[in-house]
Steps between C-alpha positions, in 0.01 A plus 500: 500500500595375160152558353478864620516661153202297381314546829556876475319500164202328662489759777500784248215337306300460822559867583358598161186297575459679836524836324202434268212748523250219556634252759505134402327231698689178573334312210497780240708437186810712446406796274610484135747786543695301760441144384783476244760606758377229738514238226855605412627477861334163562628362170850617594479305827370184333758509220787545747462144622716385788715766661791325671706672765789377714438432868859576596629856502862382471609339172686168527806651329517812721844612614611772738365624831141600445252655264469856383157641577356698210174693517291665233190713536286711275182693545255706302132502424327252498727291723837445664717209601833373613722195462792361698756269338787296641806500275763229549841460344506155339757277334561583136346243266617651168807280468784687328308831502550545876717798581531434874233747607227235527136512416201619697158352565199700624192365673177686567456505876201733550258688282213727600266716298215732584236686305450866592179559697180613333 
């Protein structure tokens, strides 16, 4: 879901640990060459704090019939992923700047990511 980009980083770091010449045991420390990357990713998660997300996929100010479904995907080594967004036309809240075309609001509906196999 919404944490997929961060979770993808963790998966790639785990893959690097599996590719070590000498396998790690469950209680072995992370080798020095990989440790700084792990510290960076964990610090990123802790510094992010609370990650709010709306429970409703339809904004309160939505107008029109229904949402536009927009998808995005990308893939390469070392991983690939895809996202699906719902885009709604909403009431303009710019006051005098409204030109009659309205505004749009997008909500993340689905997100998936995978790491390429070993």
